[in-house]
Each structure stands twice: as structure tokens, then as C-alpha cells.
N, C-alpha and C positions, 0 to 999 in steps of 0.2 A: 645418333650422340653417343660417345660410346666412354662412358664413365671410367673403364680400365685406363684409356687412349689418355684421357683428363688425370686422371692419378701419377703417368708416365708423367706427364709431362711437370706436374709438379715438383717434380723430383728432380728437371735437368735444370744443370747450369749454363743459363740461356747469356748470360753477360751483362742482361742490366733490366729496367723493365719492362720495356718495349720488346726484347724479344721473350721476355717469360710471357708477356700478353697476345703476341702473335703465335707463339706456341701452343699455347691452351685454345686458342680461337682454331688452331688447325686440325688440334685433339677433338675437336667439338664438333667440327664439320666431319669427320671421317665417319663414310658411307660402306656397309656390305654391297656386294660381296668381295669385293678387293680390298675395303676398308683402306680406302683412301681418299683424300680432300682434294677437292673440287673449287676453285678459289681464284678469282680475279685480282689483282691488286687494289682497283677500286675498292670490290667486295672485300677485304680485308679494312682496308680503310674505313669503310663506313662502318664494320661493326667495330674495330679497336679505336677508331675517334684518332687515329695516327693518318696524317698527312700520307700521300701518294710516295715523297719520294722517302719518308720514313719507314714505309712500309717495304720498298724495294730495298733498302739498304740494308735492313734488319733480317730479309729473307736473305739474304747474301752472308751475311752474319752467319746464321742457322745452319748454312749448308756448309759453312768451312769448320764450324764445331763438330758436324756429322750428325747432327738430330734432326734435318729433314734432306730430303731429295727430291728434285725436278726430273720429271719422268715425260716424255713426248709432249715438249715442249714446242708446239707451232706457233708459225707467223698469224697471229690471227685467232686462235684458238684460248681457250682457259688452260690456267697451268695446272697442272695436275703432282698435288705435293701427297711426299708419301714419310711417313713417320721410320726416322731409323733408329733400330734400338727394339722397337716396340713392335711384337710379333703377335699377329692373328690370336693365336692362344690365350694370349692373355684378354682377350676382350669379354669373352666369359670366366674364364677363369677354370683350373684345373685344381682342386682341392683333394683330400682323399677319396678313394670311393669316387670318382667325378674320371669322365674321358669325354673328350670332343666326340660327337657323334656329325653327322651329316644331317641337316634339314632342309626339303627342298622349299624352294620360293612357287608361288602359285605365280606369280605376277612377271616374274621373268626367268622362269624353266633354271635357275641357279642353286647352289645346294648352299645353304650354309652352314657353319659350326654352330655347333648346341650341345651344350654338357649336359648328360647323362649320368643320374646317377645309380649306385653299383645297390642301392637299398632297393627292398623289392617294396612297390606300392600296395598299400593293404584294399583289398578288395572290398566290396558289403554288395548286397540285394541294391538292384537300381529302382526299387519298392523303394527303400529304408529310408527314410528323415532324418534319421541321427548319423554320426561319423563313430567307427566303433571309438570305443574308449581306451586311452592311452592309458597301460595297466602300471607304468610309472606314479601315475595321478592317482591311483587309489587309494584310496584314506580308509582304513577301519575304526577311526575315532568318531566321537560323534559329531554329528552336524548342528552345526551353531544356531539357535534361534533368531534372526532377526526380525525388524520391525516390517520388514516388506511382504509377510508371509501373512497370507489371509486366511482365515479361520472358514473352515466350513461348517461349523456352528452354528445356525442362526439364531442371530442379536437381537435381544426383545426391547422392542421400543417402547418408553412411556407412554399409558395410555393418554389420547388430548378427550376432553368430557366438551362434546358437542354442544353447540354453543343456540338454543331451542331460544323462546320467548320466554318460558316461565324462566329460563335463567337470566335471559336479559333483561326482564322484568324488575328480577329478583338482584342483581347486580346495581340496577337503576334506583331500586329502593334502598339499598344498604347508603347509596350517594347521597341520601335523603332522609334518616330519617328521623332526623332530630325537628325538621319543615313541621312537620304537624303541630310539634310544640309551639314554635314561635306563632304559628295560625291562629292557633288556638287564642294564644295569649292576647293577639289584637283586638283591640273596642270594637262591638260591632256595629260599624258606624256605615253612612253609603260611601264611607271613602274605602272601606275595605274589601277593592277588586284586583283583576287580575292575580286570580291564584296561580295560576297555569303559568303565566311569565316569571312571576316570584317562583314558581317549584326548580325554573329553568336555571334561571339566576343564582338560585341555591345551590344547586346542583354544578353548577358550570365556575363555581369561585368556589365549592368544599366547605359553605360556610357551617358543618356538620362541627367542625373545628372549634369553632369559636360562639356554638348554639347557643352552651351557657351565659354568657357575655350579651347576644343579644334579646335573650329571653327578660335577663333581670333589668337591661335598660328599657324595654318596653313595658315591664310592670311596672318600673319606678316613673316612666313617662307620662300612663297615664293618670296618675295624680297629679300633674302638673295643670295649673290654671289656663294655658292653653290648649291641653289638652281636654280638659272636662267640658271648655267653651266649644268644644268640635273642629278647631285646629291643627286636630294631627295630620301628617302626611302621609299621603298614601304609600301603602305597603312596598310598594315595587319601588319609590321614590327614597322610600328610608334604607333599603337595601343598594340600592346603586349611588347615594353618599353615602354609605356605610356611619349611620350616622350616630349608631354604640358606643364610636367612637371620640363622639364629641364631649363623652362626662358624666357623671352620673348627672340625674337631673332637679332640682328641688322641685319636692312635692308643694298644693297649695296650702296642708294644712303647715310644713315648717315653713313657707313664704309667710304665712301670718303670724307666727311666732315670731319670726324674726324682725318683721313690721312693727307687732307689739312690743316687743323687747327696745328696739329702736323710740320709741316713740315713748318708753315709760323712762330710758335715759336720757331722752330731750327733757322732760317734765319734771326729773330729778334736779337734772343742771339747771334747770332754772329756777325750779323751788326754792334751793339753794343759794342762789342769786338774792330770791326776794327775800330771804330768811337773814341774809346779809344786810338789809337794807330797814327791813325790822317790822315789815308791814305783815301782821298777823293773822289779815280776814284773808289776801292770797294764799298765803301760806298754809290755812285752814285748807281753801280749796282745791291748791294742788296737792296736798295730804287725801284728799278725799278722789281727787283722780288718780292717785297712785294706788287708792286699795281696788280700783273697777277690775 
């Protein structure tokens, strides 16, 4: 591939798009050492997607325009095309301070042009692992500090407290510090059992946060007639069912007072009805009952 030949082909007037495409294809096929393109009409048709008839007619037009020239055209051989107006010197380019030199080709023994620069190549020791610095890139200003520069100073990490059996026990005890108050407030009956299971449930559900409510409910429940008669629930059942959320229980003494007050109210109402009938003997009996 010759980039200079392709650039030259872009600048030429080929008449139409087919001519431009065919000239670019020939420039792409240019090869050293003669810098000529070897291509048949079938190959050009396959590369350009043009039919064979269009390829042959377009090649003839390019020859008429003086852009290409056929060389050594023989019957049964592959045609050779040369780009007219493009010289070999344009392959490598000769800029300021450059000259075209010959470089041997080890494969075919021929020489090919090579551009050499007049600027001397810097030499440095073979053992050097870095290229010599360019004086134009030297900076006398301060070097900016970026976040990618790593510091050589050791970074102190926070000390991690080792988890021992004592610390584990202390953490466990802190999670159930109020369980002792709950267990002590429970009535000492045969149903007071499964202390370990109750402690695990207490710790798992973090009941220390509502310990005051639980203990107050247990103390109030111990005064109810049901608990006084020995029908209190097991501690594990009490905790699992969250019985302290059922409301404040009514003690047996308070329940008796309520019953007594209701009975007095009933007798008073009955006495008033008898009074209205004028039965004094019955009224005296009601009055004595009320005074009790």
C-alpha cells in the first residue's frame, strides 16, 4: 500500500466516480520495487464492485486522460499499470532535511528508496533504561501534586479490639441486662421454668428496650385473681405472645371493689323503687344492706 500514491490519486480529475474508484484501487495496489500495480480486469472488478465491461472502458478513459499507462501487455498475462504523473520520490516524501536513500531488500535482493533524516539520532548507553530527556521539555516550576502520588509514610490503621470470650460475654450480658429484673418479678411457682430459652428470646428480640413495661405488667398481673389462683402462663409463653401489650390487668382487690360498687348501685336502685311503693319494712332491710 502506498499512502502517497493514494493521496495523489485523490487529487486527480478522473471524469466520474468509477474512474476515481478505479484509480484509487490501482494506487492501493502499487508495490515496490518498481512501484507498479499488477491487476487483471477480473481482480479490479471484484475490488471495485464494477462489472468487467465498465472496468475495461474506465481503464481506457484513464489512459486517455494520461493518468495511467499499461506496460508489457501480453496475451494471457496479468496487465501492469503505472501511475503517470506520480514519481517514486513521492512514496516516502522528501521534506526539509530528508533525502532518499537506498535500502536493500533481503527477500529479492533489490534496493528500495528510504528517507533518512539529516537530524542526528541521539545515542545513549545500551544499559540505559530511559531515553535522554528533551531539553525543550524541562520545566523549572514546581511539580503539581496529584492524587495518584503515593506517600511513603506508613499509614496508621485504627486498632481493632480482639474478640475474646470475656468481651463476647460482656456484649451478650449488655444485650439482656434487664432480664434479671423480669425473672425476679415472676411468681415462684411450678410454671417458672425454661430460663435459658426465655433469656435467648429476650436477647433475640431486644426486650431490654421495653423492660420497664414488661416488669410493670408482670407485677400488676400477679395481683389478678387468675394469677392468685395459680393459672398464670409460663414465662416463655408470656414473652412469645407479648402479653404485656394486652393492657393493664385488673387486680383481685380492685375487681372486688368493682363488684361491690355494682351491687350497691343495684340495691340502691331497688330500694328507691320500693320506697316509691311505700313499703317501709323492706326499705329498712335495703338500708341495712347498703350500710354493710
